[in-house]
C-alpha positions as CSV (number, residue, x, y, z in Angstrom):
1,X,136.8,-89.3,51.1
2,X,137.0,-92.6,48.9
3,X,136.3,-92.5,45.1
4,X,133.9,-94.9,43.7
5,X,135.1,-97.2,40.7
6,X,133.6,-95.0,38.1
7,X,135.4,-91.7,39.4
8,X,138.7,-93.5,39.7
9,X,138.5,-95.0,36.3
10,X,137.6,-91.7,34.8
11,X,140.6,-90.1,36.5
12,X,142.9,-92.7,35.4
13,X,141.7,-92.6,31.7
14,X,142.0,-88.8,31.7
15,X,145.6,-89.2,32.8
16,X,146.5,-91.9,30.4
17,X,145.0,-89.8,27.4
18,X,147.5,-87.1,28.2
19,X,150.4,-89.4,27.4
20,X,151.4,-90.0,23.8
21,X,152.7,-93.6,23.2
22,X,155.7,-92.3,21.2
23,X,156.8,-89.7,23.8
24,X,156.6,-92.6,26.4
25,X,158.8,-94.6,24.3
26,X,156.3,-97.4,23.5
27,X,156.7,-98.7,19.9
28,X,153.2,-98.5,18.2
29,X,152.7,-100.9,15.4
30,X,148.8,-101.1,15.5
31,X,146.1,-98.5,14.9
32,X,144.8,-96.7,18.0
33,X,141.0,-96.2,18.5
34,X,141.6,-93.7,21.3
35,X,144.5,-91.3,22.2
36,X,147.0,-92.1,25.0
37,X,148.4,-95.1,26.5
38,X,146.6,-98.5,27.0
39,X,146.3,-100.0,30.2
40,X,148.7,-102.7,29.7
41,X,151.4,-100.1,28.2
42,X,151.1,-98.0,31.3
43,X,151.4,-101.1,33.5
44,X,154.6,-102.1,31.6
45,X,156.1,-98.7,31.9
46,X,155.3,-98.6,35.7
47,X,156.6,-102.2,36.3
48,X,153.4,-103.6,37.4
49,X,151.1,-106.1,36.0
50,X,147.6,-105.4,34.7
51,X,146.6,-109.0,35.6
52,X,144.6,-108.0,38.7
53,X,142.6,-105.4,36.9
54,X,141.8,-107.8,34.1
55,X,141.0,-110.7,36.5
56,X,138.6,-108.5,38.8
57,X,136.8,-107.2,35.6
58,X,136.0,-110.8,34.3
59,X,134.7,-112.2,37.6
């Protein structure tokens, strides 16, 4: 059973919201509008690039 984009996005968002930036070792120098890690921060910690997601969204 495959998840559609909206379900997958919701799942990933809920997981990112559960991780505090400070506890993940991310230095936060800006104000956050939402709780949790940003996509770019998660990608950096995971050792992957968020380029594909950004490029796919823009096209």
